[in-house]
C-alpha positions, 0 to 999 in steps of 0.5 A, spaced: 509 701 047 510 698 054 508 691 055 502 693 060 500 698 055 500 692 050 496 687 055 490 693 056 490 694 048 488 687 047 483 687 052 480 693 050 480 690 042 477 684 045 471 688 048 470 693 042 469 687 038 464 683 043 460 690 044 460 692 037 457 689 031 461 688 025 457 691 020 456 697 024 464 698 025 465 697 017 461 703 015 467 707 016 474 707 014 477 709 021 473 703 024 476 698 019 483 701 020 482 700 028 480 693 027 486 691 022 491 694 028 487 690 033 488 684 029 495 685 028 496 687 035 493 680 037 498 676 032 504 679 034 502 678 042 501 670 040 508 670 036 511 673 042 507 668 047 510 662 042 517 664 042 517 665 049 514 658 050 519 655 046 525 659 049 523 656 056 522 649 053 529 649 050 532 652 057 529 646 061 531 641 056 539 644 056 538 644 063 536 637 064 542 635 059 547 638 062 545 635 069 545 628 066 552 630 063 555 632 070 551 625 074 554 621 068 561 624 069 561 623 076 559 616 076 564 615 071 569 618 075 568 614 081 574 610 084 574 602 083 578 597 087 584 597 081 585 605 083 585 604 090 590 598 089 594 602 085 594 608 089 596 604 096 601 600 092 598 593 094 597 591 087 603 586 088 598 582 092 596 579 086 598 572 085 599 565 087 603 564 093 605 558 097 610 556 103 611 551 108 612 550 115 618 548 119 615 541 119 614 541 111 606 542 112 604 546 105 600 552 105 598 556 099 594 563 098 592 566 091 589 573 089 586 574 082 582 578 079 575 575 077 571 581 075 576 586 071 578 592 076 572 591 081 573 584 084 578 580 087 577 573 089 581 570 094 582 562 096 587 559 102 588 552 103 592 549 108 592 547 116 586 543 114 583 549 112 579 552 106 576 558 105 574 562 099 572 569 099 571 576 094 574 583 095 570 589 092 570 596 093 563 599 097 563 606 094 557 607 099 561 606 105 568 608 102 571 601 104 574 595 101 570 589 103 571 582 103 566 576 105 567 569 104 566 562 106 570 556 109 570 549 108 565 548 114 560 553 110 561 558 116 562 565 113 565 571 115 566 578 113 571 584 113 575 590 111 581 592 108 586 598 109 593 600 107 597 602 113 604 604 113 605 600 107 602 594 109 595 591 106 591 589 113 585 585 113 581 585 119 576 579 119 570 576 123 569 569 123 564 565 126 568 559 131 566 552 132 560 553 137 558 560 134 563 565 138 566 570 133 573 570 132 576 577 130 583 577 127 587 581 123 592 579 117 597 584 116 601 583 109 607 586 107 612 585 101 619 582 103 622 581 097 621 581 089 617 575 090 617 574 097 612 576 102 610 575 109 603 575 113 602 576 120 596 574 124 594 578 130 588 578 135 583 584 135 581 587 141 574 590 142 575 597 138 578 593 132 586 595 135 591 589 133 595 586 138 602 588 139 605 582 137 603 577 131 601 571 134 603 567 128 607 569 121 607 565 114 612 566 110 610 566 102 613 565 096 610 567 089 609 561 084 611 562 077 605 561 072 605 554 069 605 554 061 601 550 058 605 545 054 603 542 047 604 535 044 607 534 037 602 529 033 
């Protein structure tokens, strides 16, 4: 029987039982059979409704679960700072580097992981300047960011890019009188354990000057091994 007829039949059954007393219907066998048939039809309809409801709940639950798995896998696949360092070939920058000017003034810089795969710390000391910063990947803006503070408490911010096989840090830093100094530091590997850092000025559009204003040469420092004293 079509579904529309089932529904109509159910309505007729309900009306029939409301308008005719039970003792009158029970007097004939045919009426008894009709009542039994009506009851069976109502039970069948209730089972069908319950089964459909269960199926809908199951579908909703499965849809929510699949959506959660997709979201979780997407978040897990998000790139980290370590991934970007590896992809751009700039992971050689990690380590402690030092150099000297022709007149013997020493300067040093260190890059090291402080939060695995996500945060690098940078510390520079030299020329009566000391600076400490952290580098991290800002996923919302899809850029590598550095923020830091110098020995005078002035804080700066900047971004990193890999350009032509070099690591370029563009930075804005407040000067002594509140003016903003914009500079770019270009790092390039010159040997197995050597690198150079070229310091450029930046124009209003963030473009580097054609020639660096200054160049610092660095050499990778060997990690100091802990010594033990024999008792």
